[in-house]
Structures are given as structure tokens and as C-alpha cells.
C-alpha positions as CSV (number, residue, x, y, z in Angstrom):
1,M,103.2,124.8,12.6
2,K,101.0,127.5,11.2
3,T,101.7,129.5,14.4
4,L,105.4,129.1,13.8
5,L,105.1,130.3,10.2
6,L,103.1,133.4,10.6
7,S,104.8,134.7,13.7
8,T,108.2,134.2,12.0
9,L,107.1,136.2,9.0
10,L,105.8,139.0,11.3
11,M,109.1,139.0,13.2
12,V,107.3,139.1,16.6
13,S,109.5,139.3,19.7
14,V,107.7,138.8,23.0
15,A,109.4,137.3,26.1
16,A,108.0,133.9,27.1
17,T,107.7,135.0,30.7
18,A,105.1,137.5,29.7
19,Q,102.7,134.6,29.3
20,S,102.5,133.6,32.9
21,T,99.1,133.3,34.4
22,D,97.9,134.4,37.8
23,T,95.6,131.4,38.0
24,P,97.3,128.3,39.5
25,A,96.4,124.9,38.2
26,R,94.0,123.1,40.6
27,H,95.6,119.9,39.6
28,S,98.3,118.8,37.1
29,G,99.8,115.4,36.2
30,Y,100.6,112.7,33.7
31,A,98.4,109.9,32.3
32,A,99.7,106.9,30.4
33,V,97.8,106.8,27.2
34,N,98.5,104.8,24.0
35,G,102.2,104.4,24.8
36,I,103.0,108.0,25.9
37,R,102.9,110.0,29.1
38,M,100.5,112.8,28.4
39,Y,100.7,116.0,30.6
40,Y,97.6,117.9,31.6
41,E,96.6,120.7,33.8
42,I,93.1,121.3,35.4
43,Y,91.8,124.7,36.4
44,G,88.5,125.7,38.0
45,T,85.3,123.7,38.4
46,G,82.1,123.2,36.5
47,K,81.4,122.0,33.0
48,P,84.5,120.5,31.3
49,L,86.3,122.5,28.6
50,V,89.3,120.9,26.9
51,L,92.0,123.2,25.5
52,L,94.2,121.8,22.6
53,H,97.2,123.9,21.6
54,G,98.6,124.6,18.2
55,G,101.8,123.2,16.6
56,G,105.0,123.9,18.4
57,S,103.2,125.1,21.5
58,T,102.7,124.4,25.2
59,I,99.7,125.0,27.4
60,Q,101.3,128.2,28.6
61,S,102.5,129.6,25.3
62,N,99.1,129.1,23.7
63,F,96.5,129.6,26.5
64,A,98.0,131.2,29.6
65,R,96.4,134.6,29.0
66,V,92.9,133.2,28.5
67,I,92.8,130.3,31.1
68,P,92.0,132.8,34.0
69,Y,88.9,133.9,32.2
70,L,87.8,130.5,30.9
71,S,88.2,128.8,34.2
72,K,86.1,131.2,36.2
73,N,83.0,129.2,35.4
74,R,84.4,126.0,33.9
75,K,86.6,123.0,34.6
76,V,89.3,123.6,32.1
77,I,91.5,120.7,31.1
78,A,94.5,121.8,29.2
79,V,96.7,119.1,27.6
80,E,100.0,118.9,25.8
81,L,100.0,116.6,22.8
82,Q,102.5,114.1,21.6
83,A,106.1,115.4,21.7
84,H,105.0,118.9,22.8
85,G,106.0,120.4,26.1
86,R,106.0,117.9,29.0
87,T,104.3,115.1,27.0
88,S,106.6,112.3,25.8
89,D,107.0,111.1,22.3
90,R,106.4,107.8,20.6
91,S,108.4,106.1,17.8
92,A,105.8,107.1,15.2
93,D,105.0,110.3,13.4
94,E,102.4,112.7,14.8
95,T,98.9,112.4,13.3
96,F,95.8,114.3,14.1
97,E,93.9,111.0,14.3
98,Q,96.4,109.7,17.0
99,D,96.2,113.0,18.9
100,A,92.4,112.6,18.9
101,D,92.6,109.1,20.3
102,D,95.2,110.2,22.9
103,V,92.9,113.0,24.2
104,A,89.9,110.6,24.3
105,A,91.9,108.1,26.3
106,L,93.0,110.9,28.7
107,L,89.4,112.0,29.3
108,Q,88.4,108.4,30.0
109,Q,91.1,108.1,32.6
110,L,89.9,111.4,34.2
111,G,86.4,110.2,34.3
112,I,85.1,112.9,31.9
113,K,82.4,111.4,29.7
114,K,81.6,114.5,27.7
115,A,83.2,117.9,27.2
116,D,83.4,121.1,25.1
117,F,86.6,121.5,23.1
118,L,88.5,124.6,22.2
119,G,91.3,123.9,19.7
120,F,93.7,126.3,18.0
121,S,95.3,125.7,14.7
122,N,96.7,122.1,14.8
123,G,94.6,121.7,18.0
124,A,91.5,122.6,16.1
125,T,92.2,120.0,13.5
126,T,92.6,117.5,16.3
127,S,89.3,118.7,17.7
128,C,87.6,117.9,14.4
129,Q,89.1,114.4,14.5
130,I,87.8,113.9,18.0
131,A,84.3,114.8,16.8
132,I,84.7,112.4,13.9
133,R,86.3,109.5,15.8
134,H,84.8,110.0,19.3
135,P,81.5,111.9,18.8
136,A,80.0,110.7,22.0
137,I,82.5,112.7,24.1
138,V,81.9,116.0,22.3
139,N,79.4,118.6,23.4
140,K,80.5,121.7,21.5
141,L,83.5,122.7,19.4
142,V,85.4,126.0,19.3
143,L,87.6,125.8,16.2
144,G,90.2,128.5,16.0
145,S,92.1,128.8,12.6
146,V,91.3,125.2,11.7
147,L,92.7,123.5,8.6
148,C,90.7,120.7,7.1
149,K,91.7,120.9,3.4
150,R,95.1,121.6,1.7
151,D,93.6,124.4,-0.4
152,G,92.7,126.2,2.9
153,M,96.3,127.4,2.9
154,P,98.0,129.6,0.3
155,E,100.2,127.6,-2.1
156,W,103.4,129.1,-0.8
157,F,102.8,127.6,2.6
158,W,103.5,124.1,1.4
159,G,106.8,124.9,-0.1
160,F,107.8,126.8,3.0
161,M,107.0,123.7,5.2
162,Q,109.1,121.5,3.0
163,K,112.1,123.7,3.9
164,A,111.2,124.4,7.5
165,T,114.1,124.4,10.0
166,L,114.3,124.9,13.7
167,S,116.1,128.2,13.1
168,N,112.9,129.6,11.7
169,M,110.8,128.6,14.7
170,P,109.9,131.7,16.7
171,P,112.1,132.1,19.7
172,E,109.1,132.5,22.0
173,L,108.0,129.0,21.2
174,K,111.4,127.5,21.6
175,S,111.8,129.2,25.0
176,A,108.4,128.0,26.1
177,Y,109.3,124.4,25.1
178,L,112.6,124.5,26.9
179,Q,111.0,126.1,30.0
180,A,108.5,123.2,30.1
181,K,111.2,120.5,29.3
182,N,114.8,121.3,29.1
183,D,115.5,119.0,26.2
184,S,117.0,120.5,23.0
185,A,116.9,117.1,21.2
186,G,113.2,116.9,22.1
187,L,112.6,120.4,20.7
188,Q,114.2,119.4,17.4
189,T,112.1,116.2,17.2
190,M,108.9,118.1,17.9
191,H,109.7,120.7,15.2
192,D,110.6,118.0,12.7
193,K,107.5,115.9,13.4
194,D,105.2,119.0,13.2
195,A,106.7,120.0,9.9
196,R,106.5,116.5,8.5
197,R,102.8,116.3,9.5
198,M,102.0,119.4,7.6
199,V,103.9,118.4,4.5
200,N,102.0,115.1,4.5
201,F,98.6,116.7,5.4
202,K,95.6,115.1,3.7
203,D,92.1,116.6,3.2
204,I,89.4,115.5,5.7
205,P,86.6,114.2,3.5
206,D,83.5,116.2,3.2
207,E,81.3,113.3,4.3
208,Q,83.2,113.1,7.6
209,L,82.9,116.8,8.2
210,R,79.2,116.8,7.4
211,G,78.8,114.0,10.0
212,I,80.0,116.3,12.8
213,Q,76.8,116.9,14.7
214,A,78.2,118.9,17.6
215,P,77.5,122.7,17.4
216,A,80.7,124.4,16.3
217,L,82.0,128.0,16.4
218,F,84.7,128.8,13.8
219,I,87.0,131.6,14.7
220,L,89.5,133.2,12.2
221,A,91.7,136.3,12.2
222,D,91.2,138.6,9.3
223,K,95.0,138.5,8.6
224,D,95.3,134.8,9.4
225,V,97.4,132.4,7.4
226,I,94.3,130.3,6.8
227,K,92.2,131.5,3.9
228,P,88.9,133.0,5.0
229,E,87.1,131.2,2.1
230,H,88.2,127.9,3.6
231,I,86.6,128.7,7.0
232,I,83.5,130.1,5.4
233,A,83.1,126.9,3.4
234,L,83.6,124.7,6.5
235,S,81.0,126.8,8.4
236,K,78.5,125.9,5.7
237,L,79.6,122.3,5.5
238,L,79.0,121.5,9.2
239,P,75.3,121.2,10.0
240,H,75.4,123.3,13.2
241,A,78.1,125.9,12.7
242,E,78.7,129.6,13.5
243,L,81.5,131.8,12.3
244,A,83.4,134.8,13.7
245,I,86.1,136.7,11.9
246,I,88.2,138.8,14.3
247,P,90.7,141.6,13.4
248,G,94.3,140.5,13.9
249,I,96.8,137.8,13.1
250,H,96.9,134.0,13.6
251,G,96.3,133.4,17.3
252,E,95.9,137.0,18.4
253,Y,92.3,136.4,19.5
254,L,93.7,133.9,22.1
255,E,96.6,136.3,23.0
256,E,98.9,133.4,22.0
257,I,102.5,134.2,23.0
258,T,103.8,135.3,19.7
259,T,101.0,137.8,19.2
260,V,100.9,139.8,22.5
261,K,102.7,142.9,21.1
262,N,101.7,146.5,21.4
263,G,99.3,145.7,24.2
264,S,97.1,143.4,22.2
265,N,94.4,142.0,24.4
266,Q,91.7,140.7,22.2
267,G,90.8,138.0,24.7
268,R,88.8,140.7,26.5
269,Y,86.0,140.5,23.9
270,V,86.7,137.2,22.2
271,M,86.5,135.0,25.3
272,P,83.1,136.3,26.4
273,M,81.9,135.5,22.8
274,V,83.3,132.0,23.3
275,E,81.6,131.6,26.6
276,S,78.3,132.8,25.3
277,F,78.4,130.2,22.5
278,L,79.3,127.5,25.0
279,D,76.4,128.6,27.3
280,K,73.7,128.4,24.6
């Protein structure tokens, strides 16, 4: 939902079709996990890297422009989380803990015992929960614009989320959802569950965060909706952490669909940095 908010405020208008990738999925499919049908796509070969999208997003709207680079030397597994894109919903609210369990169950079905994780926004919070709840499957973490504490957001954000409506959702994200699954009722459900999850967001305790032993790279945009002091504090709290602050707005360093305006192509230098971290 943070992607939804910032891009709405910036009044970005980029066509969803601009996010198509020239790299075809090597394999795509569905897996039955914890009562839902989870959609995933696999690109490339090599060491596994799992991509976890932000709120309101699909694989393509969040990662289409960086998958071609990341999959050159890696086996990229991109998933769509509960109620997002082609993944089905369940009769329960979304939680980051449940998303973490769903991803862990998917990887078990795919025969992947350990992987790196690149999560953006809500997907980064889910990545933290994977490291907390399923540490044995985590090699390294790349945490883009992650939220772990309520005070990591400006105070006005929480009031905005209490009043969030589908009409305020960026048209690029609505189009991307409907392109993946032509279901207007599902789109409304996804929006409402994303908003409710943020309104009810609870801090991740310090002791759980300190317990994350996997090396982590925190990435934040200098004009992000997340407070920089929040990410700096997290980078000091985790025992094996690095930090990069990149010029731009929320998601621009991934060339996320609502940010690719005026020829923005930050992925050209951010993705090599990510790959260098993962290769250490």
C-alpha cells in the first residue's frame, strides 16, 4: 500500500504495458499452499533468488524491468502473494506472517531448500518475517523500503490509510491487476485487505529483528515515504546489515511501474549493486 500512496501523491501516469519484459518465464504455474493457489514464475538458472512484490502489485508491475538483469546469472522465482495478481484469496485477512508461511510452503514444493530474497515494501516486510519464522531457508536478504515499526512512517500516513479507497489507487496498478486477472471484485478485495493490514500494522519486536542472522542489504529512496531514520535504525539493529540510500522515490530503484517516468532507469546501477551484495 505504500506504493499506492506515494505514487498517488506524485500523480504518476505510466501505461502498464510499458512494463513488459523481453525475458520470457522459463516456467510458470500454481501451487496449492495453505488453502490458496499461489502463482509463480521462474526465470533463468543458478542460485535461487525469490522476488516479493509490494502492496497492490503483481510480478510484472513491480519487477518486470529488473527481472532480465537479475535472471542472467540466477534462478529467479517471482511470486504473487495472497489476493494479488493471479494468486487466489482466502477467507482471512492478509498478514505478513501468513505471507511468509505461504512463500516457505511454495519453496518446499519447488524443492528449494535455501534462497536469497529480494522484497519491496510489503514484500520486504514479508521477507523479514520469512527470516524470523523460517530462518533455515534464508541465505541473504535485500530489503527495499521495508517497514518494521509504525514510527517508520510519517504520522499522516496512518490517517490516510484509514480513509483509503480504490479510487485513490494508481491506475497503473489497477490495470496491472486486471491484466493479470480480469476480476474487478477481486481488485476491490485486494485493495481493502491491503489497506486493513496497514491500518492494523504492529511493530516487529526488536528481539525478533536482532535474531535475523542472514546478511541484509537495506535499500531506501531519498524521497521515499519510509523515514530514513527508520531504515538507519534497522540497519544497526540487524547484526549483519548494509545500507544504501538511492536518489528517487518509493520503488524507483526497481523501476516499479508507477515510477518509470522521464526515462528513469535506476536499475542500471542499483541491480549491479544488489548482485554484488548477493555474490559476496
